[in-house]
C-alpha positions as a Markdown table, in Angstrom:
| # | Residue | x | y | z |
|---|---|---|---|---|
| 1 | Met | 34.6 | -2.3 | 39.4 |
| 2 | Ala | 34.6 | -3.5 | 35.7 |
| 3 | Phe | 35.2 | -0.8 | 33.1 |
| 4 | Arg | 32.4 | -0.4 | 30.6 |
| 5 | Arg | 33.1 | 1.5 | 27.4 |
| 6 | Ser | 30.6 | 4.2 | 26.6 |
| 7 | Ile | 28.3 | 3.5 | 23.6 |
| 8 | Tyr | 28.7 | 7.2 | 22.6 |
| 9 | Lys | 31.6 | 8.4 | 20.5 |
| 10 | Ser | 33.4 | 11.7 | 20.3 |
| 11 | Arg | 33.4 | 13.9 | 17.2 |
| 12 | Ala | 37.0 | 12.8 | 16.5 |
| 13 | Gln | 36.0 | 9.1 | 16.8 |
| 14 | Leu | 33.1 | 9.6 | 14.4 |
| 15 | Glu | 35.4 | 11.2 | 11.9 |
| 16 | Ala | 37.7 | 8.2 | 12.2 |
| 17 | Met | 34.8 | 6.0 | 11.2 |
| 18 | Ile | 34.2 | 7.7 | 7.8 |
| 19 | Glu | 36.9 | 6.0 | 5.8 |
| 20 | Pro | 36.1 | 2.4 | 6.9 |
| 21 | Gly | 32.5 | 3.0 | 6.1 |
| 22 | Leu | 33.4 | 4.3 | 2.6 |
| 23 | Ile | 35.7 | 1.3 | 2.0 |
| 24 | Thr | 32.9 | -1.1 | 3.0 |
| 25 | Ala | 30.6 | 0.7 | 0.6 |
| 26 | Ala | 33.1 | 0.5 | -2.2 |
| 27 | Ala | 33.6 | -3.2 | -1.7 |
| 28 | Leu | 29.9 | -3.9 | -1.8 |
| 29 | Ala | 29.4 | -1.7 | -4.9 |
| 30 | Ala | 32.1 | -3.8 | -6.7 |
| 31 | Val | 30.5 | -7.0 | -5.7 |
| 32 | Arg | 27.0 | -5.8 | -6.8 |
| 33 | Asp | 28.4 | -4.9 | -10.2 |
| 34 | Ala | 29.9 | -8.4 | -10.6 |
| 35 | Val | 26.7 | -10.4 | -9.7 |
| 36 | Arg | 25.7 | -12.4 | -12.7 |
| 37 | Pro | 24.6 | -16.0 | -13.6 |
| 38 | Gly | 27.5 | -18.4 | -13.5 |
| 39 | Ile | 29.7 | -16.5 | -11.0 |
| 40 | Thr | 30.5 | -18.3 | -7.8 |
| 41 | Thr | 30.0 | -16.8 | -4.3 |
| 42 | Gly | 33.7 | -17.4 | -3.7 |
| 43 | Glu | 34.6 | -15.2 | -6.7 |
| 44 | Leu | 32.4 | -12.4 | -5.3 |
| 45 | Asp | 34.2 | -12.8 | -2.0 |
| 46 | Ala | 37.6 | -12.3 | -3.7 |
| 47 | Ile | 36.4 | -9.1 | -5.4 |
| 48 | Ala | 35.4 | -7.6 | -2.0 |
| 49 | Asp | 38.7 | -8.7 | -0.5 |
| 50 | Arg | 40.7 | -7.1 | -3.3 |
| 51 | Val | 38.9 | -3.7 | -3.0 |
| 52 | Ile | 39.4 | -3.6 | 0.8 |
| 53 | Ala | 43.1 | -4.5 | 0.5 |
| 54 | Asp | 43.6 | -2.0 | -2.2 |
| 55 | Arg | 42.3 | 0.7 | 0.1 |
| 56 | Gly | 44.8 | -0.1 | 2.8 |
| 57 | Ala | 42.2 | -1.8 | 5.1 |
| 58 | Glu | 41.5 | -5.3 | 6.2 |
| 59 | Ser | 38.4 | -7.5 | 6.3 |
| 60 | Asn | 36.9 | -7.3 | 9.8 |
| 61 | Phe | 35.0 | -10.5 | 9.0 |
| 62 | Lys | 38.3 | -12.4 | 8.9 |
| 63 | Leu | 39.0 | -11.1 | 12.4 |
| 64 | Val | 36.0 | -13.1 | 13.7 |
| 65 | Arg | 37.3 | -16.3 | 15.3 |
| 66 | Gly | 36.8 | -19.3 | 13.0 |
| 67 | Tyr | 35.8 | -17.3 | 9.9 |
| 68 | Arg | 38.2 | -17.0 | 6.9 |
| 69 | His | 36.2 | -15.0 | 4.4 |
| 70 | Thr | 35.7 | -11.3 | 3.6 |
| 71 | Thr | 32.0 | -11.5 | 3.1 |
| 72 | Cys | 29.0 | -13.6 | 4.1 |
| 73 | Ile | 26.9 | -14.5 | 1.0 |
| 74 | Ser | 23.5 | -16.0 | 1.6 |
| 75 | Val | 21.4 | -17.3 | -1.3 |
| 76 | Asn | 17.6 | -17.8 | -1.5 |
| 77 | Asp | 16.5 | -19.5 | 1.7 |
| 78 | Gln | 19.7 | -18.6 | 3.4 |
| 79 | Val | 19.2 | -15.4 | 5.3 |
| 80 | Val | 22.5 | -14.5 | 6.9 |
| 81 | His | 26.1 | -15.8 | 7.5 |
| 82 | Gly | 26.3 | -17.8 | 4.4 |
| 83 | Ile | 29.9 | -18.9 | 3.6 |
| 84 | Pro | 31.3 | -18.0 | 0.2 |
| 85 | Gly | 32.6 | -20.9 | -1.9 |
| 86 | Ser | 31.8 | -22.9 | -5.0 |
| 87 | Arg | 28.1 | -22.2 | -5.2 |
| 88 | Val | 27.2 | -20.9 | -8.7 |
| 89 | Leu | 24.6 | -18.2 | -8.9 |
| 90 | Gln | 21.6 | -18.8 | -11.0 |
| 91 | Pro | 19.3 | -16.3 | -12.8 |
| 92 | Gly | 16.6 | -15.1 | -10.4 |
| 93 | Asp | 18.5 | -16.0 | -7.2 |
| 94 | Ile | 18.2 | -13.5 | -4.3 |
| 95 | Val | 21.6 | -13.0 | -2.9 |
| 96 | Ser | 22.4 | -11.2 | 0.4 |
| 97 | Ile | 25.9 | -9.9 | 0.7 |
| 98 | Asp | 27.3 | -8.8 | 4.0 |
| 99 | Cys | 30.7 | -7.1 | 4.2 |
| 100 | Gly | 32.9 | -5.0 | 6.5 |
| 101 | Ala | 36.2 | -3.3 | 6.7 |
| 102 | Gln | 38.5 | -2.2 | 9.5 |
| 103 | Phe | 40.7 | 0.8 | 8.8 |
| 104 | Arg | 43.1 | 2.2 | 11.5 |
| 105 | Gly | 41.2 | 0.4 | 14.2 |
| 106 | Trp | 37.7 | 1.5 | 13.2 |
| 107 | Asn | 35.0 | -0.5 | 11.5 |
| 108 | Gly | 32.3 | -0.4 | 8.8 |
| 109 | Asp | 29.6 | -3.0 | 8.3 |
| 110 | Ser | 27.0 | -3.1 | 5.6 |
| 111 | Ala | 24.8 | -5.5 | 3.6 |
| 112 | Ile | 22.7 | -5.6 | 0.4 |
| 113 | Ser | 20.4 | -8.0 | -1.3 |
| 114 | Val | 20.6 | -8.5 | -5.1 |
| 115 | Ile | 18.5 | -10.4 | -7.6 |
| 116 | Val | 20.7 | -12.2 | -10.1 |
| 117 | Pro | 19.7 | -11.0 | -13.6 |
| 118 | Gly | 18.7 | -13.5 | -16.2 |
| 119 | Ser | 15.9 | -14.6 | -18.5 |
| 120 | Val | 12.4 | -14.5 | -17.0 |
| 121 | Asp | 9.6 | -16.7 | -18.2 |
| 122 | Ala | 6.1 | -15.0 | -18.1 |
| 123 | Ala | 4.6 | -18.4 | -17.3 |
| 124 | Pro | 5.3 | -20.5 | -14.3 |
| 125 | Val | 8.3 | -22.8 | -14.8 |
| 126 | Asp | 7.8 | -26.5 | -14.3 |
| 127 | Ala | 10.6 | -27.4 | -11.9 |
| 128 | Thr | 10.3 | -31.1 | -12.8 |
| 129 | Ala | 11.0 | -30.4 | -16.4 |
| 130 | Val | 14.3 | -28.6 | -16.1 |
| 131 | Asp | 17.7 | -29.0 | -14.5 |
| 132 | Ala | 17.7 | -26.3 | -11.8 |
| 133 | Thr | 21.5 | -26.5 | -11.5 |
| 134 | Ala | 22.4 | -25.9 | -15.1 |
| 135 | Val | 23.7 | -22.3 | -15.5 |
| 136 | Gly | 21.9 | -20.4 | -18.2 |
| 137 | Ser | 19.4 | -23.2 | -19.0 |
| 138 | Val | 16.6 | -22.2 | -16.7 |
| 139 | Leu | 13.9 | -19.6 | -17.4 |
| 140 | Val | 13.0 | -18.2 | -14.0 |
| 141 | Asp | 9.4 | -18.1 | -13.0 |
| 142 | Ala | 8.5 | -14.4 | -13.1 |
| 143 | Thr | 6.3 | -14.7 | -10.0 |
| 144 | Val | 9.3 | -16.0 | -8.1 |
| 145 | Val | 11.4 | -13.1 | -9.2 |
| 146 | Asp | 8.7 | -10.6 | -8.4 |
| 147 | Ala | 8.3 | -12.1 | -4.9 |
| 148 | Arg | 12.0 | -12.0 | -4.2 |
| 149 | Arg | 12.2 | -8.4 | -5.5 |
| 150 | Ala | 9.3 | -7.4 | -3.2 |
| 151 | Leu | 11.0 | -9.1 | -0.2 |
| 152 | Ser | 14.2 | -7.2 | -0.9 |
| 153 | Asp | 12.3 | -3.9 | -1.3 |
| 154 | Val | 10.5 | -4.5 | 2.0 |
| 155 | Thr | 13.7 | -5.3 | 3.8 |
| 156 | Glu | 15.6 | -2.3 | 2.4 |
| 157 | Gly | 12.6 | 0.0 | 3.1 |
| 158 | Ser | 12.5 | -1.1 | 6.7 |
| 159 | Met | 16.2 | -0.4 | 7.1 |
| 160 | Trp | 15.7 | 3.2 | 5.8 |
| 161 | Ala | 12.6 | 3.6 | 8.0 |
| 162 | Gly | 14.9 | 2.7 | 11.0 |
| 163 | Ile | 17.6 | 5.0 | 9.8 |
| 164 | Ala | 15.1 | 7.9 | 9.4 |
| 165 | Ala | 13.7 | 7.2 | 12.9 |
| 166 | Met | 17.2 | 7.4 | 14.3 |
| 167 | Ala | 17.4 | 11.1 | 13.3 |
| 168 | Ser | 14.7 | 12.0 | 15.9 |
| 169 | Ala | 14.4 | 8.9 | 18.1 |
| 170 | Arg | 14.7 | 9.3 | 21.9 |
| 171 | His | 15.4 | 5.6 | 22.6 |
| 172 | Leu | 16.5 | 2.6 | 20.6 |
| 173 | Gly | 12.9 | 1.2 | 20.9 |
| 174 | Asp | 11.7 | 4.0 | 18.6 |
| 175 | Ile | 14.0 | 2.7 | 15.9 |
| 176 | Ser | 12.9 | -0.9 | 16.4 |
| 177 | Ala | 9.3 | 0.1 | 16.2 |
| 178 | Ala | 9.8 | 2.0 | 12.9 |
| 179 | Ile | 11.5 | -1.1 | 11.4 |
| 180 | Glu | 8.7 | -3.4 | 12.4 |
| 181 | Asp | 6.0 | -1.0 | 11.4 |
| 182 | His | 7.4 | -0.7 | 7.9 |
| 183 | Ile | 7.6 | -4.5 | 7.5 |
| 184 | Leu | 4.1 | -5.2 | 8.8 |
| 185 | Gly | 2.7 | -2.2 | 6.9 |
| 186 | Ala | 3.9 | -3.8 | 3.6 |
| 187 | Gly | 1.1 | -6.3 | 3.9 |
| 188 | Pro | 1.2 | -10.0 | 3.5 |
| 189 | Ser | 3.9 | -11.8 | 1.6 |
| 190 | Ser | 2.8 | -13.2 | -1.7 |
| 191 | Val | 4.5 | -16.4 | -0.8 |
| 192 | Ser | 2.8 | -17.2 | 2.5 |
| 193 | Gly | -0.2 | -14.9 | 2.5 |
| 194 | Lys | 0.9 | -13.8 | 6.0 |
| 195 | Pro | 3.1 | -10.9 | 7.2 |
| 196 | Tyr | 6.7 | -11.1 | 6.3 |
| 197 | Gly | 8.8 | -12.9 | 9.0 |
| 198 | Ile | 11.3 | -10.8 | 11.1 |
| 199 | Leu | 14.2 | -12.8 | 12.5 |
| 200 | Arg | 14.2 | -12.6 | 16.3 |
| 201 | Glu | 17.5 | -14.2 | 17.2 |
| 202 | Tyr | 19.7 | -11.9 | 15.0 |
| 203 | Val | 19.7 | -8.2 | 15.5 |
| 204 | Gly | 21.5 | -4.9 | 14.8 |
| 205 | His | 24.2 | -3.6 | 17.0 |
| 206 | Gly | 26.6 | -0.8 | 17.9 |
| 207 | Ile | 29.8 | -0.5 | 15.9 |
| 208 | Gly | 33.1 | 1.3 | 16.4 |
| 209 | Arg | 36.5 | -0.1 | 17.6 |
| 210 | Lys | 34.8 | -3.5 | 17.2 |
| 211 | Met | 32.5 | -4.6 | 14.5 |
| 212 | His | 30.0 | -5.8 | 17.1 |
| 213 | Glu | 29.5 | -3.6 | 20.1 |
| 214 | Ala | 26.7 | -2.7 | 22.5 |
| 215 | Pro | 23.9 | -1.8 | 22.3 |
| 216 | Ser | 21.8 | -4.5 | 20.6 |
| 217 | Leu | 19.1 | -3.1 | 18.2 |
| 218 | Phe | 16.0 | -5.3 | 17.7 |
| 219 | Asn | 14.1 | -5.2 | 14.5 |
| 220 | Tyr | 10.8 | -5.5 | 16.3 |
| 221 | Arg | 9.2 | -4.0 | 19.4 |
| 222 | Thr | 10.2 | -5.0 | 22.9 |
| 223 | Pro | 9.0 | -3.9 | 26.3 |
| 224 | Asp | 12.4 | -2.3 | 26.9 |
| 225 | Arg | 12.7 | 1.2 | 25.5 |
| 226 | Gly | 16.5 | 0.7 | 25.1 |
| 227 | Ala | 19.4 | 3.0 | 25.4 |
| 228 | Glu | 19.0 | 6.8 | 24.9 |
| 229 | Val | 19.6 | 7.9 | 21.3 |
| 230 | Arg | 21.9 | 11.0 | 21.3 |
| 231 | Pro | 24.9 | 12.4 | 19.4 |
| 232 | Gly | 27.8 | 10.0 | 19.4 |
| 233 | Leu | 25.7 | 6.9 | 18.9 |
| 234 | Val | 26.7 | 4.7 | 15.9 |
| 235 | Leu | 24.5 | 1.8 | 15.0 |
| 236 | Ala | 24.6 | -1.0 | 12.4 |
| 237 | Ile | 20.9 | -1.1 | 11.4 |
| 238 | Glu | 20.2 | -4.4 | 9.8 |
| 239 | Pro | 16.8 | -5.9 | 9.3 |
| 240 | Met | 16.7 | -9.6 | 8.3 |
| 241 | Val | 13.3 | -10.6 | 6.8 |
| 242 | Thr | 11.8 | -13.7 | 5.3 |
| 243 | Ala | 9.0 | -14.3 | 2.9 |
| 244 | Gly | 7.5 | -16.9 | 5.3 |
| 245 | Ser | 8.1 | -18.0 | 8.8 |
| 246 | Asp | 10.7 | -16.3 | 11.1 |
| 247 | Gln | 11.9 | -19.7 | 12.2 |
| 248 | Thr | 15.5 | -20.6 | 11.2 |
| 249 | Tyr | 18.2 | -23.2 | 11.8 |
| 250 | Val | 22.0 | -23.1 | 11.4 |
| 251 | Glu | 23.4 | -25.4 | 8.7 |
| 252 | Asp | 26.0 | -28.0 | 9.3 |
| 253 | Asp | 28.8 | -25.5 | 8.5 |
| 254 | Asp | 27.9 | -23.9 | 11.9 |
| 255 | Trp | 27.4 | -20.5 | 10.2 |
| 256 | Thr | 24.7 | -20.3 | 7.6 |
| 257 | Val | 21.3 | -19.3 | 8.9 |
| 258 | Thr | 18.5 | -20.8 | 6.8 |
| 259 | Thr | 14.7 | -20.6 | 7.0 |
| 260 | Ala | 13.0 | -23.7 | 8.4 |
| 261 | Asp | 10.2 | -23.5 | 5.9 |
| 262 | Gly | 12.4 | -23.0 | 2.8 |
| 263 | Ser | 11.1 | -19.5 | 2.2 |
| 264 | Asp | 13.5 | -16.8 | 0.8 |
| 265 | Gly | 15.4 | -14.3 | 3.0 |
| 266 | Ser | 16.8 | -10.8 | 2.6 |
| 267 | His | 19.3 | -8.8 | 4.6 |
| 268 | Trp | 20.1 | -5.1 | 4.3 |
| 269 | Glu | 22.4 | -3.1 | 6.6 |
| 270 | His | 24.0 | 0.3 | 7.0 |
| 271 | Ser | 26.3 | 1.7 | 9.7 |
| 272 | Val | 24.8 | 5.0 | 10.8 |
| 273 | Ala | 26.2 | 7.8 | 13.0 |
| 274 | Leu | 24.2 | 10.5 | 14.9 |
| 275 | His | 26.1 | 13.6 | 15.7 |
| 276 | Asp | 25.5 | 17.2 | 16.8 |
| 277 | Asp | 24.6 | 18.4 | 13.3 |
| 278 | Gly | 22.4 | 15.5 | 12.3 |
| 279 | Ile | 22.6 | 12.0 | 10.9 |
| 280 | Trp | 25.1 | 10.4 | 8.5 |
| 281 | Val | 25.1 | 7.0 | 6.9 |
| 282 | Leu | 28.8 | 5.9 | 7.0 |
| 283 | Thr | 28.4 | 3.0 | 4.6 |
| 284 | Ala | 26.6 | 5.0 | 1.9 |
| 285 | Ala | 28.7 | 7.0 | -0.7 |
| 286 | Asp | 26.1 | 9.8 | -0.5 |
| 287 | Gly | 25.8 | 9.7 | 3.3 |
| 288 | Gly | 22.3 | 8.3 | 2.9 |
| 289 | Ala | 20.9 | 11.2 | 0.9 |
| 290 | Ala | 18.9 | 9.1 | -1.6 |
| 291 | Gly | 17.5 | 6.7 | 1.0 |
| 292 | Leu | 16.5 | 9.5 | 3.4 |
| 293 | Ala | 15.0 | 11.9 | 0.8 |
| 294 | Pro | 11.5 | 10.3 | 1.0 |
| 295 | Tyr | 11.5 | 11.1 | 4.7 |
| 296 | Gly | 12.4 | 14.7 | 4.2 |
| 297 | Ile | 15.7 | 14.2 | 5.9 |
| 298 | Thr | 19.0 | 15.6 | 4.6 |
| 299 | Pro | 22.0 | 13.9 | 6.1 |
| 300 | Ala | 24.7 | 16.2 | 7.6 |
| 301 | Pro | 28.4 | 15.4 | 7.0 |
| 302 | Ile | 30.4 | 14.7 | 10.0 |
| 303 | Ala | 33.5 | 16.5 | 8.7 |
């Protein structure tokens, strides 16, 4: 009989996951602070790598076969798994940054979306009249920035809706439903005039000794109620949302997932633990207090 590791962790195991979560949060905070026009995605990756190393941890992304970077950084129509490199960020870009750390054999995993600051033009920008690659020379169409900010807000909000649902859910399907309900409840995207797209082929997951563990967590309803939600469960809750269609393709680098219709994407993620005393967001410095406050939920420290 094959051995199957339980998806539920002991109190001691949950305690061991606190530090890698905080290290992951620190790395993302440092990257967020560094986002500006003119910086390259490779430079941002180096910042995350330095923070993780300085805390005595290692990048769990580098432990994935064939991947050599500390982060995945996806820009505009790239939704997830973008490879950091020489790409220069422009004012108004929407940038999704995914990062993880392994510390003493335990993992953290988290993602944020950031709008690159810069000059915003109140009137639509004529893309044929400017060089869209010249750093600092482009006034960004305010409607584009507003749409990207709305996309990020919807995605982040759906993540928190899922995290809040985890506090009282009976099965994984309850969390999935909460995520989908928030996204659909946001109304139509200003870009497509239709509901925001929810990626179907990429989902959340369990996390612990490995960055990706069972169970899978869908960001939309399925007929399967899913595994039981009870103390000891740790999930990486990570909605991936587009301003248009949910159809994507993988670029020639064999990693970057990009929208088929060219619409923008956003990715938010937290690693979250449920324990006997309540819920705790491992990859948030405050344990998720600010994000859960609108739901009337106060996170309970694990230790």
